[in-house]
C-alpha positions in Angstrom: 76.7 -37.5 4.8 73.7 -36.2 6.8 75.2 -33.3 8.8 71.9 -32.9 10.7 72.4 -36.4 12.1 75.9 -35.5 13.2 74.7 -32.2 14.7 71.6 -33.2 16.5 72.1 -36.8 17.7 73.6 -35.1 20.7 72.8 -31.4 21.2 75.8 -29.2 20.4 77.1 -27.1 23.3 77.5 -23.3 22.8 79.5 -21.2 25.3 78.4 -17.6 25.7 81.1 -15.3 27.0 79.8 -11.9 28.0 80.2 -9.6 31.2 76.6 -8.3 31.0 74.0 -10.5 32.7 71.2 -9.4 30.4 73.1 -10.4 27.3 73.9 -13.8 28.9 70.2 -14.2 29.7 69.2 -13.1 26.2 71.6 -15.5 24.5 70.6 -18.4 26.8 66.9 -17.9 26.0 67.5 -17.8 22.2 69.8 -20.9 22.2 68.5 -23.2 24.9 65.7 -24.9 22.9 68.3 -26.2 20.3 71.6 -26.4 22.1 73.2 -26.9 25.4 74.2 -23.6 26.7 77.2 -22.7 29.0 77.9 -19.1 30.2 80.9 -17.3 31.4 80.8 -13.7 32.7 84.4 -13.0 32.0 87.3 -14.0 29.6 89.2 -15.9 32.1 86.2 -18.2 33.0 85.5 -18.6 29.2 89.1 -19.8 28.7 88.7 -22.2 31.5 85.5 -23.8 30.3 86.8 -23.9 26.7 89.8 -26.0 27.8 87.9 -28.3 30.1 87.4 -31.9 29.6 84.1 -31.2 28.1 84.8 -28.2 25.7 82.0 -26.4 23.8 81.3 -26.9 20.2 81.1 -23.1 19.5 81.8 -19.9 21.4 79.9 -16.7 21.2 82.3 -14.0 22.4 81.8 -10.4 23.4 84.6 -8.0 22.6 84.4 -5.4 25.3 85.0 -7.1 28.6 87.1 -6.0 31.6 90.4 -7.7 32.4 90.7 -9.8 29.3 88.8 -8.3 26.3 87.4 -10.8 23.6 90.2 -10.2 21.1 92.7 -11.5 23.6 90.4 -14.3 24.5 90.2 -15.3 20.8 93.9 -15.0 20.4 94.5 -17.5 23.3 91.9 -19.9 22.2 93.5 -20.1 18.9 97.0 -20.4 20.3 96.0 -23.5 22.4 95.9 -26.8 20.7 93.0 -27.9 22.9 90.8 -25.0 21.9 92.2 -24.1 18.4 89.5 -25.8 16.5 86.5 -24.4 18.3 84.8 -21.9 16.1 84.4 -18.4 17.7 81.6 -16.0 16.6 82.2 -12.4 18.0 79.0 -10.6 19.3 79.9 -6.9 19.8 78.7 -3.4 19.5 82.1 -2.6 17.8 80.9 -2.2 14.2 83.7 -0.5 12.5 85.2 -2.4 9.5 88.6 -2.5 11.1 87.1 -4.0 14.3 85.6 -6.8 12.2 88.8 -7.3 10.3 90.8 -7.5 13.5 88.4 -10.3 14.8 88.6 -12.4 11.7 92.4 -11.9 11.5 92.6 -13.5 15.1 90.8 -16.5 13.7 87.1 -15.9 14.4 84.8 -17.8 12.2 82.2 -14.9 12.0 81.4 -11.4 13.4 78.0 -10.3 14.3 77.2 -6.8 15.5 74.7 -5.7 18.1 71.8 -5.2 18.2 71.3 -8.9 17.6 68.8 -10.3 15.1 67.7 -13.6 16.5 67.1 -15.4 13.1 70.5 -14.2 11.8 72.3 -15.3 14.9 70.6 -18.8 14.8 71.4 -19.3 11.2 75.0 -18.4 11.6 75.5 -20.6 14.7 74.0 -23.5 12.8 76.1 -22.8 9.8 79.3 -22.8 11.9 78.3 -25.9 13.8 77.6 -27.7 10.6 81.0 -26.6 9.2 82.6 -27.7 12.4 81.0 -31.2 12.3 82.3 -31.6 8.8 85.7 -30.6 9.7 85.8 -32.9 12.8 84.5 -35.7 10.7 87.3 -35.2 8.1 89.9 -34.8 10.9 88.8 -37.9 12.5 88.9 -39.7 9.2 92.4 -38.4 8.4 93.6 -39.3 12.0 92.2 -42.7 11.5 93.8 -43.1 8.0 97.2 -41.8 9.3 97.0 -44.3 12.3 95.9 -47.2 9.9 98.8 -46.4 7.5 101.3 -46.3 10.4 99.9 -49.6 11.7 100.1 -51.2 8.3 103.6 -49.9 7.8 104.7 -51.4 11.1 103.2 -54.6 10.1 105.0 -54.6 6.7 108.3 -53.7 8.3 107.9 -56.5 10.8 107.0 -58.9 8.0 109.9 -57.7 6.0 112.3 -58.1 9.1 111.1 -61.5 9.9 111.5 -62.6 6.3 115.0 -61.3 6.2 115.9 -63.1 9.3 114.2 -66.3 8.2 116.2 -66.3 4.8 119.4 -65.4 6.6 118.8 -68.2 9.2 118.2 -70.6 6.3 121.8 -69.9 5.1 123.1 -70.2 8.5 121.5 -73.5 9.3 123.4 -75.0 6.4 126.7 -73.8 8.2 127.3 -76.0 11.2 129.1 -73.5 13.2 127.4 -70.0 13.2 124.9 -70.2 16.0 123.6 -66.7 17.0 126.0 -65.2 14.5 123.5 -63.1 12.6 122.1 -61.6 15.7 125.4 -60.6 17.0 126.9 -59.2 13.7 123.6 -57.1 13.2 124.1 -55.4 16.5 128.0 -55.0 16.0 127.4 -53.2 12.7 124.8 -50.9 14.2 127.0 -50.0 17.3 130.1 -49.3 15.0 127.9 -47.1 12.6 126.6 -45.1 15.4 130.0 -44.5 16.8 131.2 -43.4 13.4 128.2 -41.3 12.5 129.7 -37.9 13.4 133.1 -38.7 11.5 133.6 -36.5 8.6 134.5 -39.5 6.3 131.2 -41.2 7.1 128.6 -38.7 8.3 127.0 -38.3 4.8 126.3 -42.0 4.6 125.6 -42.9 8.1 122.4 -41.1 8.5 119.7 -42.4 11.0 117.9 -44.0 8.1 121.0 -45.6 6.6 122.0 -47.1 10.0 118.5 -48.5 10.4 118.8 -50.0 6.9 122.3 -51.4 7.7 120.9 -53.2 10.7 118.0 -54.6 8.7 120.4 -55.7 5.8 123.2 -57.1 7.9 121.7 -60.6 8.2 121.9 -61.2 4.5 125.7 -61.0 4.4 126.2 -64.7 4.1 122.9 -65.5 2.1 125.1 -66.9 -0.7 126.1 -69.8 1.3 122.9 -71.6 0.2 124.6 -72.0 -3.1 127.8 -73.7 -1.8 127.9 -77.4 -2.1 127.4 -79.3 1.3 130.8 -81.2 0.8 132.5 -77.9 1.1 130.2 -75.9 3.3 129.8 -78.6 6.0 133.4 -79.8 6.0 134.5 -80.1 9.5 137.9 -78.3 9.2 139.8 -75.9 7.2 139.4 -75.7 3.4 141.9 -76.9 0.8 142.8 -74.2 -1.7 140.4 -75.3 -4.4 137.8 -75.6 -1.9 138.4 -72.2 -0.6 138.1 -70.8 -4.2 134.6 -72.4 -4.4 133.6 -71.0 -0.9 134.6 -67.6 -2.1 131.8 -67.7 -4.6 129.2 -67.2 -1.8 129.9 -63.4 -2.0 128.8 -63.4 -5.8 125.9 -65.8 -5.2 124.7 -63.7 -2.4 124.7 -60.5 -4.5 123.1 -62.2 -7.4 120.4 -63.7 -5.3 119.4 -60.3 -3.8 119.7 -58.8 -7.3 117.3 -61.3 -8.7 114.8 -60.5 -5.8 115.1 -56.9 -6.7 114.5 -57.6 -10.3 111.4 -59.5 -9.4 110.1 -56.5 -7.6 110.7 -54.4 -10.7 112.2 -51.5 -8.6 115.2 -50.5 -6.7 114.8 -51.1 -2.9 117.2 -49.1 -0.7 117.8 -51.9 1.9 118.4 -54.4 -0.8 121.0 -52.1 -2.4 122.9 -52.1 0.9 122.4 -55.8 1.3 124.0 -56.3 -2.1 127.0 -54.3 -1.1 127.4 -56.3 2.2 126.9 -59.6 0.5 129.4 -58.9 -2.2 132.1 -57.0 -0.4 132.3 -58.1 3.2 135.3 -60.3 2.5 137.3 -57.5 0.8 140.2 -56.1 2.6 141.5 -52.6 3.0 144.8 -53.3 1.2 143.1 -55.1 -1.7 144.1 -58.6 -0.6 140.3 -59.7 -0.1 137.7 -61.2 -2.5 135.9 -61.4 -4.8 137.1 -58.3 -6.6 140.2 -57.3 -4.7 138.8 -53.8 -4.0 141.2 -51.4 -2.3 140.4 -48.7 0.4 137.4 -46.5 -0.1 136.3 -48.4 -3.2 134.9 -51.0 -0.6 131.4 -49.8 0.4 131.2 -48.4 3.9 128.5 -51.0 4.7 130.8 -53.8 3.7 133.7 -52.3 5.7 131.5 -52.3 8.9 130.4 -55.8 8.3 134.1 -57.1 7.8 135.0 -56.1 11.4 131.7 -57.4 12.7 132.2 -60.6 10.9 135.9 -61.3 11.8 135.3 -60.3 15.4 132.4 -62.7 15.7 134.3 -65.5 14.1 137.3 -65.0 16.5 135.1 -65.1 19.6 133.0 -68.0 18.4 133.7 -71.8 19.0 134.4 -73.7 15.9 134.8 -77.5 15.3 138.5 -77.0 14.5 139.2 -74.2 17.1 138.1 -72.9 20.5 136.7 -69.5 20.9 139.1 -66.6 21.6 138.7 -64.3 24.6 137.5 -60.8 23.7 141.0 -59.3 24.5 142.7 -61.5 22.0 139.9 -60.9 19.3 140.3 -57.2 19.8 144.1 -57.4 19.5 143.7 -59.2 16.1 141.3 -56.5 14.9 143.7 -53.8 15.8 146.6 -55.8 14.1 144.5 -55.7 10.9 144.2 -51.9 10.9 145.3 -50.5 7.6 145.6 -53.9 6.1 142.4 -55.9 6.6 140.3 -53.1 8.0 139.6 -49.3 7.4 142.0 -47.7 10.0 139.1 -45.2 11.2 136.7 -48.0 11.7 139.3 -49.8 13.8 139.8 -46.7 16.0 136.1 -46.5 16.5 136.0 -50.3 17.4 138.7 -49.7 20.0 136.6 -47.0 21.7 133.4 -49.2 21.8 135.0 -52.6 22.2 133.2 -53.0 25.5 129.9 -52.7 23.7 130.9 -55.5 21.3 131.9 -57.7 24.4 128.3 -56.9 25.9 126.5 -57.8 22.6 128.5 -61.2 22.6 127.5 -61.8 26.1 123.8 -60.9 25.5 123.5 -63.3 22.6 125.9 -66.4 23.4 126.1 -69.6 21.8 125.2 -72.2 24.5 126.9 -75.6 24.8 123.8 -77.0 23.7 123.7 -74.9 20.5 127.2 -76.3 19.8 126.2 -79.9 20.4 123.2 -79.5 18.1 125.6 -78.1 15.5 127.9 -81.2 15.9 125.1 -83.6 15.6 123.9 -81.7 12.5 127.3 -81.8 10.9 127.8 -85.5 11.7 124.5 -86.4 10.1 125.4 -84.3 7.0 128.7 -85.9 6.7 127.0 -89.4 6.9 124.5 -88.4 4.4 127.2 -87.6 1.9 129.1 -90.8 2.5 
């Protein structure tokens, strides 16, 4: 890169801070043919100009000034994010090594003692401006790359989220009765997880990142339904025992489908790990009477225990072909009655405390009568197709 182009396309601005008029005049005369020059006859004014909307590219700074000396001006410049990157060159009659050391330790880029040699001054100013131009370019490039990475990450996350919802919706469209189930259960799980986050039994797992992953993974809990035959999945009523056994396989099918996707990727993906837990175990019960593995208590993953409450609550408040929706109060009562048998007791206690939030989520994402009618029409057509 041609640093001369960077430096001279627009003249760099040099701020001279000195309390002696003759020194200001001398510096202005030396610099004005090459640079824009600003002057300040005290430290306070110098700080004001440096922090303005049009800051200088470099500051020449005297040490011995009344009120605020050059060392203190430099310290304040380096402490302020707006002025931190402006290079400072001390111009001073203080020539002792410890004086120079102090100036450099405060963050100055250079230290020149008086009397000033014009060629040396101009060379050092040019050097520092070239270095600053390079640093600014690299910093701008880094900021651009950081912003671009963040933008691409947001895009990838959005594509990932939409893909998950599309896959989950594909499974749900084969079930004639689920409506906005995936949107509601997703939010129930998040609300319950956030409530339980400080709880000593769950705090190590329910980190901010894991709660985000739970929210993202929850829609895949019934992805295995795509593998259930239509004659069973679309049956307009309760299942016969042998049909229920086939239906139970959706947990295994869901886990295996997600595992296959992870195998294709060739690497373990955190949100898919939790999605597998939820898909496999969300029908397990605290007392071991659930399926597919009859797990008991804490052997059931936390993610699946959260989904169990969300899934059952939503099924209770939702309209089905074979039943009307239950009011929130009745659904909440059934959840409470399942404490210690169907559900983790501590999770039920948390549910009781935030049950109004569950109710609000259900009201925010309701299944309309039109949604229900469309499901009925879909079911009737599916049954006709099988006949």
